[in-house]
N, C-alpha and C positions, 0 to 999 in steps of 0.2 A: 494343592499346596496352600491356596489362599483361604479356603473355607475351614481348615482344621484349627483346633485350639492350640496345638503344639504344647500340651501339658506333659510333664515328665511322668512316666509310668513306674509304679512300684514293681521293679523287676523281680524281686524275691517273691512277693505275693503272686505275681502273674505266673512265675515258673511253678509255684506250688499248685495253682489252679490248673495248669496244663497237665501236671503229673497226676493229680487226683480227680479232676473233673474235666477230662478231655472232651467228652461229648457236649458238655455245657459250653465250653469255650468255642467249639466249632459252630455252635448255634448263635454266636454273636452277630448282631446286625450291623453292617457297615454302610455308611452313607458317604459316597465320594472318597472311599478309602479310610474313613475314620469311624471308630466305634466308641460309645460312651460307657461300655461295660467293663473296660479294663480298670483295675484299681490304680489310683493316682498317688504320687508321692509329693509331700510338701517340701520340695527342694528348690529354694529360690535361685541358687546358682545354676542348676540344670535348666530351670525355666528360662533364665536369661540367655544361656548358650543356645537353647533350642530356638528362641526368637531370632537370634542372630543367624542361625542356619536357615531359618525360614526366609528372612529378608534376602539372603544371598541366592537361594534357590529361586525365589520369585523373580528377582532381577534377572537371573539367567533365562528364565522362561519368557520374560517380556522381551529380552534381546534375542530370543530364539537361538540360544547357544547351550541349552540344557540337553546334553547328549545322553545316549543310552549308556555310554561308558561311565559317566558320572553316577548314574543310577545303579549300575552293577557294582561299582566301587563302593558305594554306600551300603549296598546289601551285603557285601562281604564282611563289613564291620558288624552288621546285625547277626549274621550267621555265626561268626566267630565268638560274638558275645554270648549268644544263647547256648552255644556249645559248652560254655563253662558250667551251665546249670543242668546239662544233660537232658534237655527237653527238645521236642520236635519244633519245627518252625510254625506249624499251624497256619500256613499261608500268610505269615506276617510279612515276608519279603515282598509280597505283591502290593503292600499298602505303604504310604508315606509315614503312617503312625509307628512303623517299626523303628524309625530313627529315635523315637521318644523312649525306647528301651535302653539306649546307650548311656554310659556314665560320663562324668565330667571330663575325664582324661581322653576318652575316645571322641567326645564332642569337640574338644579343643583341637585334637588332631585333624578332625574333619574340617573345622573352620580354617585352620592354617592352610590346608590344601585348596579349599574353595576360594580363599583370598588371592591365590596365585592366578586364578582365571580372570582374564580381562574381558570387559564388556564393550570396549571401544577399540577401534583400530585406526591409527593415524596414517591412512594411505591416500588422503586427498579426495576420497570418494564423496565426502560431504561437500567439498568445494565445488566439485563437478556438478553435483545435484543442485546446489544453489544456483549455479550458472544456468542449468537447464530450466529451473523454475523461473529465473529472470527472463529467459528467452521466451518461454511459453506463456508467461503471465500476461504478456501484451496481447496474446491471441485468444485468451479465454473470454467467453461471452455467456450471457445469461439468457438471451432471447432464442427461442426456437423458430424454425422456418417451416411454414406450411404452404402448400400449393392447392389450388382448386383442382377439381376432378379432370379438367381438360389441360392442366399443366400450362395455363396461359397467364395466370396472375399469382403473384406472391402475396400471401396473407400475413398481415401484421400479428404478432403474438398477442392474443386477446388478454393475457395476464397483465400486459402493460396498461390496458385501459382500466383494469380492476385494481391496479396497484398491488398485485400479489407476487410480482417477480422479485426474488431476493437472492437465490443461490445460483451458482454457475451450472450451466448445462454442458457437462463434459461428454455426454453420449453422442450428441450431434445427429440424432435420427431425424429424418424428414417425413412429415405426415401429409396426407392428402384428404381433403374434405371440401364439401360444397360451401360456397361463400355464405349463403343464407343460413345454413345450418351452423356454421362455425361461430357466427356472431349473433345467433338467435337469442341467447339468454345472457348476453354480455351487457352489463350496465356500468358505464364509466363512473369511476369514483376517484376523488382526489386529483392532485396536480402532478403526480409522478410522471405521467406521460409527457408533460411539457418539459420537465427536467431532462427526461430521456431524449427528447427531440432536439434540445439545444446542446446536448453533450456529444460533439463530434469535432474533429480537428479543424482549427481555424485556418491552417495553411491550405490553400487551394492547390492541390497537386493533381496532376493528370492520373487518371485511374489506370492501374495495370495489376494483373494477378501476380502473385509471387512467383519466384523462379521454381524450377522443379525441385522435388524433394531431395535429389542428390546434391544440388548446389545450395540448398537452404541451410544456413547456419553450419557451414562446413567446418569452421574452426571448432565449434562445440562438439560436432560429430567426432572429429579427430581426437579431441580431448577425452571423450567418453570411450572411444575404441582403445586408446592407449591405456586408460585406467583399467578396462576390462582385460587387456593383454597382461597388464601387470598383476592383476588379481589371479588370473588363470595360471600364470607362471608361479606365483606364490602358493597357489592351491596345490600344484603339482609337487612343490618342494615339501609342503606339509604332509601330503599323503606318503611321499617317499620316506619321510622321517618316521611316520607311524608304522610303515611296513618294517623298517629297521627295528623299531621297538618290539613289534609282534614277533619278528624273526628271532630276535635275541631272547625273548621269553620262551619261544619254542625250543631253542638250544638249551636253555636252563632246564626245561622240562626233560629233555633227553638226558642231560647229565644226572638229574635226580633219579630218573628211571634206571640208569646204570647202577647207581648206589642202592636203590631198592632191590634190584635183582641180586646184587651182591649180598644184601642182608638175608634174602631168602636162601641163597646158596650156603651161607654160613650156618644155617640150621641143620645141615646134613653133612658137614665136613668138620674135621678137628680144627682147632684154633690156629695151629701152625700153617694151615693151608689157606687161611684167609688172605684176601688181597685188599690193600689199602685203596680208599676211594681215589686218592690222588694218582696212584699207579694206574688204576683202571681208566681214568680220564686221559692220562698221558698216552696210554696204549691206544685208546679210541682215536685220539688226534693223529697218531702216526698211521693208523690204518686208513683213515679218511684221506690223509695226505698222499698215501701210496696209491689208493684207488683213483684219485683225481689229481694228477700232477699239476694241472692248471687251476685247481681250486675254484669250485663254484662259490656263489654268494653264500649259500647255506654253510658250506665247509669253512669259509672265511669267518662267518659269524660265530660258528661253533668254537673255532680256535680262540677268538676274542673272548667268548664267554668263559671258557675253561681257564684262560690266562687270568681273567678278573677274579674267578673263584679261588684259584690257588694263591693269588696275590692278596686276597681279601680286600679287593677294591670297594670303595664306597659308592661309586657310580659306574654304570656300564660303559664299555668302549665298543663303538659300532664299526670302527675301521682301524686297521693297523697297517702301516705302509709296507713293512717287510715281514712276510710270514716266516722266513727263516729265523729272524730274531725272535719272533713270537714263539716258535717251537723251542728255542733255546731257553726262554723264560719258563715255559711249561716244564721242560726237562729239569731245570734247576729247582723246581718246587714240587717234585713228585713224592717227596717224603713228608708232606704236610699231614698232620693228624686228621683222622676222620671227623672228629668233633668240629674242628675249625673249618673243614670243607663244608660240612652240613650247615653250619651257622652262616658261612659266607653265601651259600646258595639261597638260604632263606632271606637274607638281607637284600641281595640283588633282586630277587623276585618281588619283594615288597617295593623297592625303588622303581622297578619297571612297571609294576601295577599302578603306582601313583602317576607315572608319566602318561599312561593311556588316556585317562579323562582329560588331562591338560591338552593333549594332542587333538582329541576329538573336538574340544571347545574351540581351539584355534581354527580348525578346519571349518566348523560352522560359522565362525566369525568372518572368515574370508569368503565363504559361500554366500553369506548375507550381503556382503559388499558387491559380489558379482551379480547376484540377482537384482539388487537395487540399480546397478549400472545398466543391466539389460533392460529393466523397466524404463529407465531414462532414455535408452536408445529407441525403445518402442514408441515412447512419447514424442521423440524427435522425428520419427518416421511419419507422423501424421500432422497435417496442418489444417486448421479450421478456417475455411474461407469465409465464414460468416463475419469475421472481424473486418474483412474488406467490403463485403456486400452490405452490411448494416450501415456503414458510413455513407454509402451511395443511397441507401434507402432513406436515411435521415435527411440528406441534402435534397433529395427529390421531394420529400414531404415538406421540408422547410421552404423550398422554392414555391411549391404550390400554395402553401399558406401565406407566404409573403405576397404572392400575386393577388390572392383574394383580399388580403388586408389593404394592399395598395389601391386596388379598384374601389374598395369601400371608402378609403380615405379621400381619394380623388373626387368621388361623388359628393361626399360631405363638404369638401372644400369648395367645389363648384357651386353648390347650393348656398353655402355661407357667403361666397363672393358675390353672388347675384343679389342676395339680400343686402349686403353692405353697399353695393353700387346704387341700389335703389334708394337707400337711406341718404347717401351722400348727395345724390342728385336733387333730393328734396331740400337738403340743407344748404346746398351751394348758392342758391338764389338769395337766401336770407343773409348769409354770413360771408359772402365772397370778399368784400372789402377788408374786413378785419383780419381775415385769414391771410391775405396777401401781405399786409404790414408785418404780421408776426413771422411769416415765412422769411421775409427779407432780413430782419434782425437776426434770425438764427444763422444765416449764412455768413454774416459779417463777423460774428464772434466765434465761429468754429475754427479748430486747428487741424482738422482732418485734411488729408492729401487731396481728396476730391474737391474740397471747397477752395483750395489755393489755385487750382487750375480751372475754376469755373469762369468762363469768359464774360458772364453777365455781371460779375461783381468786381470792383476795383479794390485791390489789397495794397497795404503798405508792407514793404519788405521787413522782415525781422531784423533788429539792430543789435549789434554786439559792441559794447564800449571798450576800446583798447586803452592802454595806459597813456598814450600820447593824445588822447581825445579824439582820434579819428573814428569814423564809422565804417564798418565793413558790411556791404550790402550783398545781395545775391549776384549782382553784376560783377562785383569784385571777385567773387568766387569763380565765376565763369572765366574772367580774364586770367586769373592766377592758374587755373587748370589748363588754359591754352598755352601758357608759357612753359609748363613743365616738360613737354617733349624736347625743347631746345637744350635742356640740361642732361638728357639721357646719355649722350655720348661721353661726356666727362664722367658721369657716374659710372658708366660701364668700365671706363679705364681704371677708375679707382677700385672697382670691385675685383679687378683682375689680381690686385695685390692681396695677399692673404691677410685677413684681419688678425692683428696681434703679432704679425711677422716682424715689424720694426720694434715693437715693444719687447719682443723676446730677446733681441740681441744684447741689449745693455744688461738686463738681469742675468743673462747667461754668463757674460764675462765676469761679473761680480761673484756669481755662484761658483765658477771654476776657481776663482782666486780663494774663496773661503774654504774649499775642500769638498769632499764627497757629500751628495745630497742624502737626506734621510730616506729610508725605504721601509716597506712592509711586504713580506713575501707573499701573503695572501692577496693583497691589493695588486702587487706586481704581476703575479701569475693570472689573476682575473683579467686585468687589462690586456695582457699578452694574448689570452684566449680570445677576447673580443676582437683584437686586431688581426687575428688569423681567420676571421669569418669573411669569406669573399664577398658576399652580398652586402655586408655592412660597409666594407671598404668602398665598394662601387657606389653605394648610396652617398657616402660621405664625400667622395671625389666629385660626384655629379653636382652636389650642392655645396661645394667648398666655398663658394662666394657668399653663402647665406649665414655663415657664422656671425653672431653678434659681436660688435666691436667692444663693448664694455657692459658689464652687468654689476649690479650692486651685491648680489649674493656671491659668496666666495666659492662654494662648491660648484655651481654651474659655470662660473668663470674659469676655474681651474680645469674642469673637464672640457670646456670649450677650447682652451688653449692646447690641451693634450691632443684631442682628436683633430684639431685644425692642423697641427704639426704632422700628425699621422697621415691626414689626407693629402698634404702637400709634399710627402716623402722627405721630410726634414729630420726624421728620427735618427738617421744614420750620422748626423753631425755629432761630434764628440761631446759628451756630457749633457746633451739636450734632453735625452730620455730620462736620465736620473734627476735632472732639475725639474722637469714637468711632473714626474712621478712624486717628487718631494712636495711640490705645490698641491697636488691632489691629496696627498696624505695629510698635509697641514690643514687644508680646508675641511677635510672630513673630521679631523680631531677637534677643530674649533667648533664644528657643528655637533659634536658629541655623537658622531656616526661611525667612529672607527671601531673595528672589530677584527678578531683573528679568524673569524668564520668567513669563508669565501662566499657562501650563498648570501649571507647578510650584507656583505660588501656589494655583491651584484645588485641586490635590491636597492641599496642606497644610490649606486651609480645610475640605475634606470630611473629612479624617482627624481633625481636632480639633474637629469640630462637636459642641457640647454635647448631652447626652442630656436627656430630659424628667425632670421630678420623678417621674412614675409610670413605672416601667420597662416596664409592659405596653404602653404606647403606642410604636409604632414611631418610631425617630428619623427626622429629616428625610432623612438620607443614605440610610438603608435603604429608606424608603418612596418616595422620589422619584428618587434618582440611581442606585441600585445595580442593575446588570444581573446576574442570576443565570444563568449560562451553562453549558451542557454541551457538551463537545467529543466528537464521535464520529468514529471512523475505521474504515473497512472495508478491510482489506488486499486489494488487487487480485491479490496473488500467492498468499498462503496462506489468504485468506478469514477471517482472525481479526478479531473485532470487540470489542476491549477496551472496557470501560466506565470512563471516567475520572471522578474526583470533580467535583462542581460547583465552578465558579470564579466569583468575584465581581469586577466591575470597574465603572468609572463611564462607560464608553463605548469608543470605538475611536480609534486614532491612525493617520493617513494621511499619506503624503508628498505634498506639493503638486505636485512635478514629475511623479509617476506619474499623478495625476489629469489634469494638463495634457496629458501625452503620449497617454493613452487618448482624451481628448476630441478631440485633433487627429487621431488615427488613425481614429476611427469617426464623427466629425461629430455628428449629432443623437442622441447616446446619453444616456440619463437618468443623473442623478447617482448614484442607488442602484445602477444597473447598473455604473457605473464602480467603485463601492466593492466590489460583488460580485466583479468580475473581479480586482481587486487582492487581495482576500482569498483568492481561489482559488490565488494563488501560495504561500500558507502550506501547508506540508506537515508531516506527522508521521511519524516512523519507527516501523515495526512493531517493538516492543520485543523484542530478542533474549532478554533475561533472563526474560521470561515465556513463552518458547517461540515468539516471532515470527521473522520472516525478515529483518528489518532494512531492508525496502523502504520508500521514502518514498511516502506516500499523501496524498490530499487530505483536508482536515478539514471536517467538517460541524458548523456552529455551531447549537445548539438552545437556545431559551428557551421556557418555558411561560407566563410572566407578563411582560407588557410593562411597562416602567418608565414613569411619567408624564413623565420628562425623559430625553432621550437626548443624550449629549454626543459631539461629534466634534472632535478636535484635529488641526490641520493643521501639519505640520512643513515649514518653509521653509529655503532655503539662505542667505537674507539678502542675496543679490546679484542678485535677479531684476530684469529690465528691466521697464519700464512695459508692454510688450507681453505679456511672460510673466505678469505679475500679472493683466492684463486677461483673458488666455486662461484662467487658472486660476479666477478668480472667475466667469467666464462659464460654467464647467462646474458651478458650485454651483447648487442649486435650493432655494427656500424651502419646498418640500413634498416629502417622501420617503415611500416605502413600506417600513416596517421588515421586512415579511414577505419582502422580496427578500433581505435580509442574513441573516435568521435563520429556521431551520425551527422549526415548532411554533406559529407564529402564524397567525391567520386572514388570508386575503387582504385586501389594501387596508387594512392597519394604518397609517394615515396619521399623519405627524408634520410639524409646521410650525415653521419657524425663527422664534424670538421675540426672540433677542438674540445678540450675538456680540462678541468682543473681538479686537482686532488692533492692529498698529502700522504706521505709515506715515510718509512724508515722509523728508527727509534726516536728521533727528535721531532717527528711530525713535520718535516720540511714540505712546503707547498711546491708543486711541480705543475707546469702546463704542458700538455701534449697536443699537437696539431698535425693535420694531414696536409703535407706539402710535397708537391712533385711526386705523387703516387707512392708516398711512403710516410710513415709516422715518425715525427721527431719530438724530442723532449726539450723544454726550456727550463733552466734553473735560475738562480738569483742573479747571475751575470746578465747584463743589460741585453746583449744581442747573441749570447752564446746558445748553441743548440747542438743536440746530439742525436744521431740517427738511431731509430729503434727498429724499423722494418715494417713488416706486414701486420695485419690485425692480430694474427696468431702470436706474433712477437710481442705485441702490446699486452695481450692476456698473460703471456709468460713473464713479461717485465713486471706487471702488477703483482703477480704472485711472489716473485723472487725478492722484490724490493718492498713488499707490503704496502704498495701504492693503492690508496682507496680513492677512486674517482668520486668527486662530490658534485660537480656541475658538468652536464653534458650538453653541448650546443649542437643541435641538428639543423642542417640547412636543407630547404626544399630542393628536390631534384626537378629542374625545369623540364616540362614535357611529360612528367610521369603520369599526370592525370589530365593532360590536354590544357594546362593552364600555364601562362607565363607571367612574370612580374615586370611591371613598368618601373624601372629605376628612375 
């Protein structure tokens, strides 16, 4: 297909050559199916159409979907075209050059059908393959492993010393050779070996071999197996459809044969004894129905074919639910003229013939996906232990070299020290007096801590001049610190009173007199969702005496008053919630932070959350919400592993449509697996500025300490249908395993959904939902009103019926799920 010129052939001249000079034509020399002996036509339009046919066929060949059905279908065009000139084929149908004999109309018809063939299939197989590549990319190595003849020593790959190692070694074969013979002709070149030696993980972990193959990457195994199951089921459906097409075509052939037999019979009988084609087909259907009262598949297909012929249908019918009704339709059309019957049969055969190559291409496309997934499964079944052994080997060599360097350094330092002592001893007698005086002056002018406590030197205390002219010395500081414990009892009594509690009463009275406070539904529901997080309330109650009394910034001050009242259970007082909510709203508007987006409001609240009185106590945001994350990348091309600084965040942001698409593609896939697959799409470039190659690689997300609260934000398009919202919420789960998303955590680090914020309905009203007393409840704009929803299945149903789109999901860590507890 690729090597040919695809130039249009002068069909008239070629047909004349076949008729008059057949032996000469048979002697044409063909190279890869193409001959330069055929006469060519100067037809630019045909040349353009032939080039387009070539591109389509080549693309099918590259995608491995060019079936024999497509080839046979094309050859029927050639045979039919040459029949017009009453010439033999001359084995043209065996060559792709025969397509160049077709005219513009036939080529356009060919192109129209070829464009219906798809080269790609959106079944999620590419996503699974990328996940497999990401998992196996960490285990690919370049170095070979060799052992000596006695299997007592491991030999380092000699290509490292020569700087010749560049490609990955995916075979993993182990060789045996004598040590002297292996390194006999190896001459070290360059410094690639030093780079290789220093490239190993900096985290010193205890060595252990990976788990068994059955347990290794079980989640990816399950995803691959599910994808294979899906393709096999789809493959069966495609084959069944093709069998229906072929069976229908066979029934049309039977109908045509009946008509041909009637034509032969008409040659021997008078015209008044002729039978109509429609009558014969009707009679054949009745006989088949009588012989088979329960109608086999072939009989059923024959009845459908005859019905389509008599009704002059433009497309075949492969199934008819009621065969009695089908027979009535056939009986009602038994007077159709022979010409119309014959024309209808030709049309249906042409339509069926066009469906065969399309069905074959679809089968090959599904089969390619199945083979690719099986190859991924084979790759997952093998693990290269060299990725573990090489790190041990590097550390061992590094330790050996470090020991040699340390011994050499110590020897040089000892020799230099001995020389220095000998020189000092010689100069000591000459310059002892002057050196003592210089040494004393240095001590008196030093401000270091060691000099202040030197007992040989007398120091004056540093002086601080107060406004009243008094001096504060170090002794004053000591006396003042000794008096402080006497005041602790009174301070403790004062701290038992909630800060801001007295200041809240007077503004509250005036606020109630002035009327209802201002509100914002997104802000209201976000604060309600935060107040329904159990671990947050426990932390606030435990540190309720640490709220600052007054602050200059309005937003932290308003938030401090709100959560101080929440921690002291004062929210149930009439009008207090609305008043505090109005203060937070006003402060956010004054700081230009107000928004109708719940996720943006959440970020503003966390960014301006007030600190405690005592700075040693971790703030609420740091202790509960912050995720300290490390991003690691191992370049699959140049093997560099840069260490990026720690990054802080409050959770992750996901697109709702991506979650919905993956759930639809894989069926019973867990929510955390969906999130993991989406995050695998994130790639990081190997930084060229630091000596990298610029290749995009998968990112590994690592955290060492799990946060008590994990936040997930969903981004919606705002125009989803009720079905799309229901499919998305059906993919969510109220319990997730965070160790699936982050490395560095113990297995089964469970988190449970405790509250969420979203908007729904035609007016986009914000709603808060929380899990309270073993059931889900919904909060609306009324201050303390709530409505029972029920179980998690009821929540999913509620979201679909009310078009409720969850935007913020608050997950709380399950204590004891990974052997870890939180110290409130």
